[in-house]
C-alpha positions as a Markdown table, in Angstrom:
| # | Residue | x | y | z |
|---|---|---|---|---|
| 1 | Met | 45.3 | 92.4 | 197.2 |
| 2 | Ile | 43.5 | 94.9 | 199.3 |
| 3 | Arg | 45.8 | 97.7 | 198.1 |
| 4 | Phe | 45.1 | 96.7 | 194.5 |
| 5 | Ala | 41.4 | 96.8 | 195.1 |
| 6 | Leu | 41.5 | 100.2 | 196.9 |
| 7 | Thr | 43.7 | 101.6 | 194.1 |
| 8 | Leu | 41.3 | 100.5 | 191.4 |
| 9 | Leu | 38.4 | 101.9 | 193.4 |
| 10 | Phe | 40.2 | 105.2 | 193.7 |
| 11 | Phe | 40.9 | 105.4 | 190.0 |
| 12 | Leu | 37.2 | 104.4 | 189.2 |
| 13 | Gly | 36.0 | 107.3 | 191.3 |
| 14 | Leu | 38.6 | 109.7 | 189.8 |
| 15 | Ser | 37.7 | 108.6 | 186.2 |
| 16 | Leu | 34.0 | 108.9 | 186.9 |
| 17 | Gly | 34.6 | 112.4 | 188.3 |
| 18 | Val | 36.6 | 113.5 | 185.3 |
| 19 | Gly | 34.0 | 112.0 | 182.9 |
| 20 | Phe | 31.3 | 114.0 | 184.8 |
| 21 | Leu | 33.2 | 117.2 | 184.6 |
| 22 | Leu | 34.0 | 116.9 | 181.0 |
| 23 | Ser | 30.5 | 115.8 | 179.9 |
| 24 | Gly | 28.1 | 118.2 | 178.3 |
| 25 | Asp | 24.6 | 119.0 | 179.5 |
| 26 | Asp | 23.0 | 116.2 | 177.6 |
| 27 | Ser | 24.8 | 113.0 | 178.7 |
| 28 | Phe | 27.7 | 111.5 | 180.7 |
| 29 | Asp | 31.0 | 111.1 | 178.7 |
| 30 | Trp | 31.5 | 107.3 | 179.1 |
| 31 | Ala | 34.3 | 107.2 | 176.6 |
| 32 | Ile | 36.6 | 109.4 | 178.6 |
| 33 | Ala | 35.7 | 107.8 | 181.9 |
| 34 | Gly | 36.2 | 104.3 | 180.5 |
| 35 | Gly | 39.4 | 105.1 | 178.8 |
| 36 | Leu | 40.9 | 106.7 | 181.9 |
| 37 | Phe | 39.9 | 103.7 | 184.0 |
| 38 | Ala | 41.3 | 101.3 | 181.4 |
| 39 | Phe | 44.6 | 103.2 | 181.3 |
| 40 | Ala | 44.8 | 103.1 | 185.2 |
| 41 | Thr | 43.9 | 99.4 | 185.3 |
| 42 | Ala | 46.6 | 98.6 | 182.7 |
| 43 | Gly | 49.2 | 100.6 | 184.7 |
| 44 | Glu | 48.2 | 98.9 | 187.9 |
| 45 | Leu | 48.4 | 95.4 | 186.3 |
| 46 | Leu | 51.8 | 96.3 | 184.9 |
| 47 | Arg | 53.1 | 97.4 | 188.3 |
| 48 | Trp | 51.7 | 94.2 | 189.8 |
| 49 | Trp | 53.3 | 92.0 | 187.2 |
| 50 | Val | 56.7 | 93.7 | 187.6 |
| 51 | Arg | 56.6 | 93.3 | 191.3 |
| 52 | Arg | 55.7 | 89.6 | 191.1 |
| 53 | Arg | 58.3 | 88.7 | 188.5 |
| 54 | Pro | 61.2 | 86.7 | 190.0 |
| 55 | Arg | 64.3 | 88.7 | 190.3 |
| 56 | Lys | 67.5 | 87.4 | 188.7 |
| 57 | Asn | 70.6 | 86.9 | 190.9 |
| 58 | Ser | 72.8 | 89.9 | 190.1 |
| 59 | Ala | 75.7 | 88.3 | 191.9 |
| 60 | Arg | 76.0 | 85.5 | 189.3 |
| 61 | Gln | 75.9 | 87.9 | 186.5 |
| 62 | Ser | 78.7 | 90.1 | 187.9 |
| 63 | Ser | 82.0 | 90.1 | 186.0 |
| 64 | Gly | 84.0 | 89.9 | 189.2 |
| 65 | Ile | 86.0 | 93.0 | 188.5 |
């Protein structure tokens, strides 16, 4: 759980940095920063879900050849 939180914190900082670098002089680009963070969060949740899924027993599914 700590790795998950640290990864999201890293991607939050990275997305805020990219949003700051791509923003103009007048305002911060929240759409880019939020979109990047949402993409990173979705990827981390997908990785977490794949790792938690129960694995099937491959020996039972073998054809025996």
